[in-house]
C-alpha positions, 0 to 999 in steps of 0.5 A: 203677878209680874210685880210680885215677881219683881219684888226684891224680897220675893227674888231674894227668897226664891233665889236663896231657895233654889241655891239651897236646893241645888247645893243639897242635890249636889251634896247628895249626888257627891256622897252617893258617888262615894258610896254613902248608902243613905245618899244612894237611897235618896237618890234612887227616890228622887230619880224615880219621882222625877221620872214621870212627874210634871207640874205643867200642862202642854201637848204631847207634841211639844218637845221643847226644852224647859226647866222641868226637861232640864231637871229630868235630863240632869237626873238621867245624867246623874243615874247614868254617871252613877252606874258608869262608875260601878260598871266593873261590878255588873259588867258580867250581867251585860255580857251573858244571858239574858242581860246580853239580849237586852243589851243588843235591844238597846244597841239597836234602839240607839241605831234606830234613833239616828233615822227617826224624824227627830233624832236628838229627841229619840237619842235622849229617850233611849239614853233615859231607858238605858240609864235606868237599866244600868242604874238598877244593875249598879244598885245591886252592889250598893243596896239590898233588895228591900231598900231598893223596893222601898225607894221605888215604892216610897217615890210612887207613894209620893207621887200618889200623894201629891197627885190626890192633892192636885186633883182637888186643889188644881183640877185642870192639871190633876184631872183628865180633860175629855170631850163630852159632846161639843164640850171639852171639860175637866173630867173626873179621872185622876191624872195627877202629876203624871199627865194621864189617868193611864199613867197614874193607874200604872204607877199606883199598880206598880207600887201595889205589886212591889209592896204586896210582894215585899210586905213581910220584909218591909214590915219587919224593917219599918213596922206596919204603919208605913207600908199601910200608908203607902198601900192606902195612897196607892189604892186611892190613886189607882181607884181614882185613875179608873185605869181598868188595865192597871187594876186587872194587872194588880188582881191578876198578878197577886191572885196568880202569885197567891195560888203559886204559894199554895197548893195551886192546882185546886185553885186553878181548877176552881177558877177555871170552872168559875170563869167558864160558868161566868162566861156562859151566864154572861154570854146572852148579856154580853152588850149589857156587860160591856155597857157596864164596863165602859166609862161612857155608857157605850158598848162600842167603847169596850169593843174597840178597846177604848178606840184603840183598834183604829190606832192599832190598824194604823200602826200596823199599816205604818209599820209594814211600810218599814217592816225590818227597821221601823221609823226610829226609836221614839218616833211614834209621837211625831209619826202617828199624829200625821194620821189622826184623820184615820184614827179619830185622834192624835196618839203619841204611841201605838197603845201596844208594846209589840206594835210600839216596838214594831213601829219605832224599831222594826221587826228586828227590834220586836225579835230582840225584845221577844228573845230577851223577854223569854230569856228573862222569864225562863231565867226568873222561873229557874231561880224561883224568883216570884217578884221578877216573874210578877214584874215581867207579868206586869210589863206584859199585862200593861203592854196589852193596852200601852206602849210599855217600857219602850214607849220612848222616854223611860217610864214606870214600866221601864222601871219595872222591867229594869227591876226584873232584869237587875234582880236576875243578876243580884244573885252574883253580888254579895248584896245580902250581907249589907246592913239594911238602911234601917231596922224596926225595933223589936 
């Protein structure tokens, strides 16, 4: 391998390819800064694609800076600079409710990063979250709603496509490894290029929600083939990830959205009756049901939330020791592994959005989040914005079992929340008058 890498031809080709990519990326960045809408769309696509993508395996506690981290940080700097240059266009969103409440939460998170076990890592983590919040607000004056949704869903489709290929081509990277007895083997769940099956399921689920709620608009612009292919990729990735929470979020959000678009009262009554009957019928067979739902064939897997209850219990006890101020934003990845003996594993986060915020930013952070979230929900409902309500629902449903938008480094839940917040302000911007990137032929 070393001899191949020392080959002058290989070095020349590799160096030329790297130089071309760098020049192309710089060109796209400059053009997008100048307002080229195609370049802005490509920049959005790449920012989302790079957010969760990883192309190497390393332990979650390894926070050393390598080439992939440098590329990610560079992409966050790009989107932050893009947003900063357009600050006057959306500053009103940051100084009025509900955006003001999110601003307060982000400022508080920045402060807590100063006393975390690793302040540099925590500062970079909250910087990435802030950058995406500001970025989607800034896109409101540059791209129409459908173009933004297309950029995000296309990036998700690209992640899903590459992940499925890696699943078969490089199982050690594309599949989750797990303990089976005394053996640590490569399992069957798709983790792809995002690290874990739960992250893969969350990403695929978000793609499906965005696509389903914008199917008509995307179809008018691009025809039906492209959205169908994106949908197929997302469904495949979601099923292969075997992420139950993500599957539940898609079913719940799309089901509720469908009911709200029709005469929903009869549907609610019908579903309530069906759920009640189902519960009464299945109660005598509860253990068999839990065994059927589990991946391991053990009912304890469901009873303990896939071994999350020890994690929650430990997170609560740790949060109580620093009740108001927390351990510092993104500190869970350094704090929780020290108590692995109590949990049976070394998780990087609290596996719940509220517990994650309490542990890292204290009860002050939790209060700020609850106020901001409720204000955002009321704002979305008052505007009858079905997509924003669905994105907020997606955040909470996934937040039951995962750390959500404020896990540390920005993730796809952060994107979902940023999209919802930005849509709440888009009504004040003249985005509907802009021309779409492409219109399908009649």
